[in-house]
C-alpha positions as CSV (number, residue, x, y, z in Angstrom):
1,X,56.7,37.2,134.4
2,X,55.4,37.7,138.0
3,X,55.6,41.2,139.3
4,X,57.6,41.6,142.4
5,X,56.5,43.8,145.2
6,X,59.1,46.3,146.4
7,X,59.8,46.0,150.1
8,X,62.6,48.1,151.5
9,X,64.3,45.8,154.0
10,X,64.7,42.1,154.6
11,X,63.1,40.8,157.8
12,X,64.8,38.5,160.3
13,X,62.5,35.7,159.0
14,X,63.7,36.2,155.5
15,X,67.3,36.2,156.6
16,X,66.8,33.0,158.5
17,X,65.2,31.4,155.4
18,X,68.2,32.6,153.3
19,X,70.6,31.0,155.8
20,X,68.8,27.7,156.0
21,X,68.4,27.5,152.2
22,X,72.1,28.3,151.6
23,X,73.0,25.5,154.0
24,X,70.9,23.2,151.9
25,X,72.7,24.3,148.8
26,X,69.9,26.4,147.2
27,X,70.9,29.0,144.6
28,X,70.4,32.7,144.9
29,X,67.9,32.7,142.1
30,X,65.8,30.0,143.8
31,X,65.8,31.8,147.1
32,X,64.9,35.1,145.4
33,X,62.0,33.4,143.7
34,X,60.7,31.9,147.0
35,X,61.0,35.3,148.8
36,X,59.7,37.3,145.8
37,X,62.9,39.3,145.8
38,X,65.4,40.1,143.2
39,X,68.4,37.8,142.9
40,X,70.7,40.8,143.4
41,X,69.1,41.5,146.8
42,X,69.9,37.9,147.9
43,X,73.4,38.0,146.5
44,X,74.1,41.4,148.3
45,X,72.7,40.0,151.5
46,X,74.9,36.9,151.3
47,X,78.0,39.1,150.9
48,X,77.1,41.4,153.8
49,X,76.0,38.6,156.2
50,X,79.3,36.7,156.6
51,X,80.3,36.8,160.2
52,X,83.8,36.8,161.7
53,X,83.3,33.3,163.3
54,X,82.8,31.5,160.0
55,X,82.9,32.1,156.3
56,X,79.2,31.2,155.9
57,X,76.1,33.4,156.0
58,X,74.7,34.0,159.5
59,X,71.3,35.5,159.8
60,X,72.0,36.8,163.3
61,X,75.2,38.6,162.2
62,X,73.4,40.0,159.1
63,X,70.6,41.4,161.2
64,X,73.1,43.0,163.6
65,X,75.0,44.5,160.7
66,X,71.8,45.8,159.2
67,X,71.0,47.6,162.5
68,X,74.4,49.2,162.6
69,X,74.1,50.4,159.0
70,X,70.7,51.9,159.8
71,X,71.9,53.8,162.9
72,X,74.9,55.1,161.1
73,X,72.8,56.5,158.2
74,X,70.6,58.6,160.5
75,X,71.3,62.3,160.9
76,X,72.4,63.3,164.3
77,X,70.1,65.6,166.2
78,X,71.4,69.2,166.5
79,X,71.4,69.2,170.3
80,X,73.2,65.8,170.4
81,X,75.9,67.0,168.0
82,X,76.6,70.2,169.8
83,X,77.3,69.7,173.6
84,X,77.8,73.5,174.1
85,X,74.4,74.3,172.6
86,X,72.8,71.5,174.7
87,X,74.5,72.9,177.8
88,X,73.1,76.4,177.1
89,X,69.6,75.0,176.4
90,X,69.7,72.9,179.6
91,X,70.7,76.0,181.6
92,X,67.7,77.8,180.2
93,X,65.4,74.9,181.1
94,X,66.8,75.1,184.6
95,X,65.5,78.7,184.7
96,X,62.1,77.3,183.9
97,X,61.9,78.8,180.4
98,X,59.6,76.9,178.1
99,X,60.9,75.2,174.9
100,X,59.1,77.9,172.9
101,X,60.9,80.6,174.8
102,X,64.2,79.0,174.4
103,X,63.8,78.6,170.6
104,X,62.7,82.2,170.4
105,X,65.7,83.4,172.4
106,X,68.1,81.5,170.3
107,X,66.5,82.9,167.1
108,X,66.9,86.4,168.5
109,X,70.5,85.9,169.7
110,X,71.7,84.2,166.4
111,X,69.4,85.5,163.6
112,X,71.9,84.7,160.9
113,X,73.4,81.4,162.3
114,X,71.0,78.5,162.0
115,X,73.6,76.2,163.7
116,X,72.8,77.9,167.0
117,X,69.0,77.8,166.5
118,X,66.8,74.9,167.5
119,X,63.0,74.3,167.3
120,X,60.9,73.9,170.4
121,X,60.3,70.4,169.2
122,X,64.0,69.6,169.4
123,X,64.2,71.0,172.9
124,X,61.2,68.8,173.9
125,X,62.6,65.7,172.3
126,X,66.0,66.1,174.0
127,X,64.5,67.1,177.4
């Protein structure tokens, strides 16, 4: 049996291939063999990729749904999740404090509360 390489995500090219082959009537197993993927991956993709316009698999819809799932799975940044904390950090930036100074000040003000502490990298990324 041929060993299959493990790739994390389907590409848009693979999704297009799946769509065209399903329109031709190809089976999940045959498509999986051609893409060197597991049949369960193709089956799952076919279930997820059905759009609202039609009951058939649509590569474009499947790619959009994939992006939505990926964004939803990401953890929110601390400064994005807490508008009050971001407002305070922004006020300190307006006073020309460096990100390192802001991070140090928050650590000193809230030594036991990590929810009110941010790293200087987080301040730089949000700024």
